[in-house]
C-alpha positions as CSV (number, residue, x, y, z in Angstrom):
1,M,82.4,80.4,91.5
2,S,86.0,82.7,91.0
3,I,85.7,83.2,95.0
4,C,86.3,79.3,95.7
5,L,89.6,79.8,93.9
6,A,90.5,82.9,95.8
7,M,90.0,81.0,99.0
8,T,92.4,78.1,97.8
9,M,95.3,80.3,96.3
10,A,98.4,80.4,97.7
11,L,100.5,82.4,96.1
12,T,103.7,83.8,97.3
13,G,105.9,87.5,96.9
14,C,102.8,89.3,96.6
15,G,103.8,91.6,99.4
16,S,104.5,95.0,97.8
17,K,101.3,96.4,98.3
18,S,100.1,97.3,101.9
19,S,102.4,97.8,104.5
20,D,100.4,95.3,107.2
21,T,101.9,92.4,104.6
22,Q,103.8,89.8,107.1
23,E,107.0,89.4,105.9
24,G,108.1,86.2,104.6
25,S,104.3,85.2,105.4
26,G,103.2,84.3,101.7
27,N,99.8,85.1,102.8
28,S,98.8,86.8,99.0
29,Q,95.4,87.8,101.9
30,N,97.5,89.7,103.5
31,S,98.5,91.9,100.1
32,S,96.3,94.3,99.2
33,I,95.2,94.5,95.3
34,V,94.6,97.9,94.5
35,I,92.5,98.5,91.5
36,W,92.2,102.4,89.5
37,T,88.9,102.7,87.7
38,N,87.5,105.7,85.4
39,L,84.0,105.0,85.7
40,E,83.4,108.0,88.1
41,N,79.8,107.1,88.8
42,E,80.5,103.4,89.2
43,A,83.2,103.7,91.5
44,K,81.4,103.6,94.8
45,V,79.4,100.1,93.7
46,L,82.8,98.9,92.7
47,Q,84.4,99.6,95.9
48,E,81.3,98.2,97.8
49,Y,81.7,94.8,95.9
50,A,85.3,94.9,96.7
51,E,84.3,94.9,100.3
52,K,82.2,91.8,99.7
53,Y,84.9,90.1,98.2
54,T,87.1,90.3,100.7
55,E,84.2,89.2,103.4
56,E,83.7,85.8,101.0
57,T,87.7,85.3,100.7
58,G,89.7,87.1,103.0
59,Q,91.7,88.9,99.9
60,K,91.7,92.8,100.4
61,V,90.9,94.8,97.3
62,E,90.8,98.7,97.0
63,V,89.2,100.4,94.3
64,I,89.9,103.7,93.4
65,H,88.4,106.3,91.0
66,E,91.7,107.9,88.8
67,T,91.8,109.3,85.7
68,A,95.5,109.2,85.3
69,D,96.8,109.3,81.8
70,I,99.5,105.7,80.7
71,Q,102.4,108.1,81.7
72,Q,100.8,108.5,85.0
73,F,99.8,104.8,85.2
74,V,103.8,104.0,84.5
75,Q,105.2,106.1,87.1
76,A,102.7,104.5,89.6
77,T,103.7,100.8,89.3
78,K,106.9,101.8,90.0
79,S,106.0,102.6,93.6
80,A,104.0,100.7,96.5
81,D,101.3,102.0,96.1
82,G,101.1,101.3,92.3
83,P,97.7,99.9,90.8
84,D,97.5,96.0,90.0
85,G,95.1,97.0,87.3
86,I,92.9,99.3,85.3
87,Y,88.7,98.3,85.3
88,G,87.2,100.5,83.5
89,L,89.1,101.6,80.8
90,A,87.9,103.1,76.7
91,N,88.9,100.5,75.1
92,D,90.7,102.9,72.1
93,Q,93.1,103.7,75.0
94,L,94.1,99.9,75.8
95,A,96.3,99.7,72.7
96,N,99.0,102.1,74.0
97,Y,98.6,100.3,77.4
98,I,99.6,96.8,75.2
99,D,102.3,98.6,73.1
100,A,104.3,99.5,76.6
101,G,104.1,96.3,77.8
102,L,101.9,96.8,80.6
103,V,99.2,94.6,80.0
104,E,98.6,91.1,80.9
105,E,97.5,88.5,78.5
106,V,94.0,87.2,80.0
107,P,93.9,83.7,81.0
108,E,91.9,81.5,78.6
109,D,89.4,80.1,81.7
110,V,88.7,84.1,83.2
111,F,85.6,84.6,80.7
112,S,84.7,83.2,77.6
113,D,83.8,85.1,74.5
114,D,80.5,83.8,74.0
115,D,78.9,85.2,76.9
116,Y,79.7,88.8,75.4
117,V,78.6,91.2,73.0
118,S,80.6,89.9,69.8
119,A,82.1,94.2,69.5
120,S,82.9,93.9,73.2
121,T,85.7,90.9,73.1
122,I,86.5,92.0,69.4
123,A,88.0,95.3,71.7
124,C,90.2,92.9,74.1
125,Y,92.0,91.4,71.1
126,A,95.3,92.3,70.4
127,N,98.0,90.5,67.8
128,G,95.9,87.6,68.1
129,M,96.3,87.8,71.8
130,R,93.3,88.3,74.4
131,Y,94.6,91.8,76.7
132,G,91.1,92.7,78.1
133,V,87.9,92.2,79.8
134,P,84.7,93.9,79.1
135,I,82.7,95.5,81.3
136,A,79.9,98.1,79.4
137,V,79.2,99.5,75.9
138,E,77.9,102.1,74.3
139,T,77.4,103.3,70.7
140,N,75.4,105.5,68.2
141,A,71.9,105.2,67.0
142,L,68.9,107.1,65.1
143,F,67.1,110.0,67.2
144,Y,63.8,111.2,65.1
145,N,61.9,113.7,65.9
146,T,58.3,112.4,66.9
147,D,56.6,115.5,66.2
148,K,57.9,115.7,62.3
149,V,58.1,111.4,61.8
150,K,55.5,108.5,63.2
151,E,58.1,105.8,62.3
152,A,61.4,105.0,62.3
153,P,62.6,104.6,58.7
154,E,64.0,100.8,57.9
155,T,66.2,101.9,55.3
156,W,68.7,104.9,54.4
157,E,66.8,105.1,51.2
158,E,63.0,105.7,53.1
159,L,65.4,108.1,55.8
160,L,66.2,110.1,52.9
161,E,62.6,110.7,51.3
162,V,61.4,111.5,54.7
163,A,64.4,113.8,55.7
164,K,64.2,116.0,52.5
165,E,60.4,116.9,53.8
166,Q,61.0,117.0,57.7
167,G,63.9,119.1,57.9
168,G,67.0,116.7,57.4
169,I,69.3,114.5,59.2
170,Q,72.5,115.8,60.3
171,F,75.3,114.1,62.3
172,E,79.2,115.2,62.0
173,A,80.0,113.5,58.8
174,T,83.7,114.5,58.2
175,S,84.4,112.5,61.4
176,I,85.4,108.6,60.6
177,Y,83.0,108.1,64.0
178,Y,80.0,108.5,62.0
179,D,81.0,107.5,59.0
180,L,82.0,104.2,59.8
181,G,78.8,102.8,59.1
182,F,78.7,104.1,55.4
183,L,82.0,102.1,54.8
184,R,81.2,99.1,56.1
185,A,78.1,98.8,54.3
186,Y,80.1,99.0,51.1
187,D,82.8,96.2,52.3
188,S,85.3,98.7,53.3
189,Y,87.3,99.0,56.5
190,I,89.6,100.8,58.4
191,F,92.2,98.0,59.1
192,Q,91.5,94.3,58.2
193,Y,90.4,92.0,61.2
194,K,91.3,88.9,61.1
195,D,92.1,85.9,63.5
196,G,92.1,88.6,66.6
197,A,94.4,90.7,64.9
198,Y,94.2,93.9,62.9
199,D,96.4,94.2,59.9
200,V,97.8,97.7,59.6
201,N,99.4,97.1,56.4
202,D,95.9,95.9,54.7
203,I,94.0,99.7,54.8
204,G,90.6,100.1,53.4
205,V,89.9,103.9,53.4
206,G,91.2,104.1,49.9
207,N,89.5,101.1,47.8
208,E,86.5,101.1,45.7
209,G,84.3,100.5,48.6
210,A,85.2,103.5,50.6
211,V,84.5,105.6,47.3
212,K,81.1,104.7,47.1
213,A,80.6,105.1,50.8
214,Y,82.5,108.8,50.6
215,E,79.8,109.5,47.0
216,F,76.9,108.4,49.2
217,I,77.9,110.9,52.2
218,N,78.4,113.5,49.6
219,R,75.0,113.4,48.4
220,L,73.6,113.9,52.1
221,A,75.9,117.3,52.1
222,N,75.9,118.5,48.3
223,E,72.9,116.6,46.6
224,Y,70.2,116.9,49.8
225,Q,72.3,119.7,51.4
226,F,71.4,118.4,54.7
227,F,74.7,119.5,56.3
228,G,78.0,121.1,55.2
229,S,81.6,120.8,56.4
230,D,81.3,122.6,59.2
231,I,78.8,120.6,61.2
232,T,79.8,119.1,64.4
233,S,78.6,116.9,66.7
234,D,77.5,119.5,69.1
235,T,75.9,121.4,66.0
236,A,73.7,118.6,64.8
237,K,72.8,118.3,68.1
238,G,71.7,122.0,68.7
239,N,70.0,121.8,65.7
240,F,68.1,118.4,66.8
241,Q,67.2,119.6,70.2
242,S,65.6,122.9,68.7
243,G,63.6,121.2,66.5
244,Q,65.1,122.2,62.8
245,T,66.3,118.6,62.0
246,A,64.2,115.6,61.6
247,F,67.3,113.2,62.4
248,Y,70.3,113.1,64.4
249,I,72.7,110.3,64.8
250,G,73.9,110.2,68.5
251,G,74.6,108.3,71.8
252,P,73.2,107.6,74.9
253,W,74.9,110.9,76.2
254,D,72.9,112.8,74.3
255,V,69.3,111.6,76.2
256,D,69.2,113.5,79.2
257,G,69.8,116.8,77.4
258,F,67.2,116.5,75.0
259,N,64.6,115.1,77.7
260,S,65.6,118.2,79.1
261,S,65.1,120.6,76.3
262,G,61.2,118.8,76.0
263,V,62.1,118.1,72.1
264,S,59.5,115.1,71.3
265,F,61.8,112.3,70.1
266,A,62.3,108.5,70.1
267,V,65.5,106.5,69.4
268,A,65.9,103.6,67.1
269,P,68.3,101.7,65.2
270,M,70.0,102.6,62.6
271,P,68.5,102.1,59.0
272,T,70.3,99.3,56.7
273,L,72.2,100.4,54.0
274,N,72.9,98.4,50.7
275,G,70.9,95.8,52.4
276,K,73.1,95.5,55.5
277,N,72.7,96.4,59.2
278,F,74.8,99.3,59.5
279,V,77.7,99.6,61.8
280,T,78.2,101.9,64.4
281,P,81.5,102.2,66.6
282,V,80.7,100.5,69.9
283,G,82.8,102.1,72.8
284,I,83.7,99.8,75.4
285,Q,85.0,99.9,79.1
286,V,87.4,97.2,79.4
287,G,89.4,95.9,82.4
288,F,93.4,94.7,82.2
289,V,95.9,93.5,84.9
290,S,99.2,95.0,84.7
291,S,102.0,93.1,83.8
292,K,104.1,94.9,86.6
293,S,101.5,93.5,89.4
294,D,102.9,90.8,91.9
295,N,99.6,89.4,92.5
296,K,97.9,89.0,89.2
297,D,96.1,85.3,89.5
298,G,94.1,87.4,92.6
299,V,93.2,90.1,90.3
300,W,91.7,87.7,87.8
301,D,89.9,86.1,90.6
302,F,88.6,89.3,91.8
303,Y,87.7,90.3,88.0
304,Q,85.7,87.2,87.4
305,Y,83.5,88.1,90.6
306,L,83.2,91.3,89.3
307,M,82.1,90.2,85.9
308,E,79.9,87.5,87.8
309,E,78.2,89.6,90.2
310,S,78.0,93.3,89.6
311,P,77.2,93.8,86.0
312,E,73.4,94.8,86.9
313,A,74.4,97.2,89.9
314,V,77.4,99.0,87.7
315,Y,74.3,99.5,85.3
316,E,72.2,101.0,88.0
317,A,74.8,103.3,88.7
318,G,76.3,104.7,85.9
319,G,73.6,103.9,83.0
320,R,76.2,101.9,81.0
321,I,75.0,98.9,78.8
322,P,76.7,95.9,80.2
323,A,78.8,94.3,77.8
324,Q,77.5,90.5,79.1
325,L,74.5,89.3,77.3
326,E,72.8,87.7,80.0
327,A,73.1,91.1,82.1
328,Q,71.5,93.0,79.1
329,E,68.5,90.4,79.2
330,A,68.7,91.2,83.2
331,I,68.6,95.1,84.1
332,E,65.6,96.7,84.0
333,K,65.4,99.0,80.4
334,D,63.1,101.3,78.3
335,E,62.9,101.6,74.7
336,I,65.8,104.2,74.1
337,T,68.1,101.3,76.1
338,E,66.4,98.5,73.8
339,S,67.5,100.6,70.5
340,F,71.1,100.9,71.7
341,I,71.1,97.2,72.7
342,E,69.9,96.2,69.6
343,Q,72.4,98.5,67.8
344,V,75.5,97.2,69.9
345,S,75.0,93.9,68.4
346,Y,75.6,95.4,64.5
347,G,78.3,97.2,65.9
348,E,82.2,96.9,66.1
349,P,84.7,98.8,67.9
350,M,87.7,100.9,66.6
351,P,90.8,98.9,66.1
352,T,92.6,98.4,69.1
353,V,96.2,99.6,67.5
354,S,97.9,102.5,68.2
355,E,98.2,103.1,64.5
356,M,94.5,104.1,64.8
357,G,95.5,107.4,66.0
358,Q,96.6,108.4,62.5
359,V,93.4,108.2,60.9
360,W,91.4,110.8,62.1
361,T,93.3,113.8,60.8
362,P,93.7,112.6,57.2
363,F,90.2,111.5,57.2
364,S,88.8,114.7,58.4
365,D,90.7,117.1,56.4
366,N,89.7,115.6,53.1
367,M,86.5,114.8,53.8
368,K,86.0,118.5,54.3
369,L,87.6,119.3,51.0
370,M,84.9,116.8,49.6
371,L,81.9,118.4,51.3
372,N,83.2,121.9,50.0
373,G,83.5,120.7,46.6
374,Q,87.4,120.9,46.6
375,C,88.2,117.3,45.8
376,T,86.0,114.5,44.1
377,P,84.8,111.1,46.7
378,K,87.7,109.0,44.5
379,E,90.1,111.6,45.2
380,A,89.8,112.0,48.4
381,A,89.7,107.9,49.3
382,S,93.2,108.2,47.4
383,Y,94.3,111.3,49.7
384,I,92.8,109.6,53.0
385,E,95.3,106.1,52.3
386,E,98.2,108.2,51.3
387,Q,98.6,110.4,54.3
388,L,97.3,107.7,56.7
389,K,100.3,105.5,55.3
390,E,102.7,108.4,55.7
391,G,101.4,108.7,59.4
392,I,102.0,105.2,60.2
393,E,105.5,105.5,58.6
394,L,106.5,108.4,60.8
395,M,105.3,107.1,63.7
396,N,107.1,103.6,63.4
397,S,110.4,105.5,62.3
398,G,111.3,106.2,65.7
399,K,111.0,102.5,66.5
C-alpha cells in the first residue's frame, strides 16, 4: 500500500507550504501538501480522502477547488501557498503545462498502464514520457429515439437505412471532435502516434483515408440531407430532444437534459464503419505533480492513495466514469453508463500536443465549405492539411 511508503519517507527541505513547519526539522509531515482540482462536484470527496490520508500517515494534505488557467498556476507556484499539483485537469490542457516545464514525469511505480483504460493512459504521455495519472473518462456514443427506433444499429449502413425513414441523424459534422471516428475508420489520423509520442510532422487529415472519411460525411449532408453546415451540437441536441430526429451523437452531459425533456431514448455504442469499431475522442481527467513542488514524493504517494481508495466515491460524487478498469467493474451502473464504458474502450484521446490547438479552425472552416458544396472532399483534405501546417509553422516561429 502507498500509505506505508508515506509513513517511512524521510524527506527534507519540504517546509515551504505551511507556516507551522519546524525550521530545520526535515519532517515532511509538517509540510502541508496543496492540491488544486478542477472537479467541482468531487472536490469535497477528495478533501475527505485527504483527511483520511492525513489520519493514516500524518502527512497534511489540502485539496482546493480551483479553476485557474496555466498563467494563474505559474504565478501561484511562485508563492508559498502555490499548489504541489493538480488532481482533475482536462487532458487537452495537459500539453500546455508540459511545454511550459511545469509537470514532473510520473515515476514508474506509481501506477501500471495495464490497470487503466487504454485511452486514459495514452493521454498521459508526451514525447515518450508519462506525465499524468488518469482519473476519469468520458466520450460520445449513439443516442436513439426509442419511439422511432426499436434496436440500436450495429453498423453505419444499418443506421442510414433506418435514419432516412425516421428523421435522420444529427451531430456537429464540422468539428473534428465528432468526425474523428470517420477518419480512423479509413485509417487516417490527426497526428501519427507511436511509442508514446505524437509526430506532428506526420499529419493524417489530408491523406487518402481522410478523403474517404470526408466523402462519407459529405454523403450524410448532401445525399441523405440529414444536416447542413450550420448544425451545431446544441442544435442537434435540441432537434433530438424535440423528437425531430432519430439519432444523435452526444455524451453523458446530455443525459439529464433528455431525461427532463421527456423524450424516449436509449444510448448505445457507436455503430461500426468500414468493418471497424468507431473511434470517439475520449476526454480524460488527469492529475499531475508540479515540477516546482518541494514534496514530489509525498504528492505521488497521496495520488497513489487516491487511485487505490477513491475511484468509486469520486464516481458517486460527480458521475464521471473511472479510468481504472477494476473500478469500472465495481461501480453501480445503468445501461446508459454501460454503453459509454464500452464506447470508451474503442476511443482514443485527442493528441496531447500543443499543436492540436492549430487543428480546430482549419478543419471546421473547410468542412463548412465542403458541406456547402464550395469544395470537394479531396480539396477540403488538401486545404485542411495545408492550413494546419501553416498554423504549426507560425506557432513555432517564435520559439
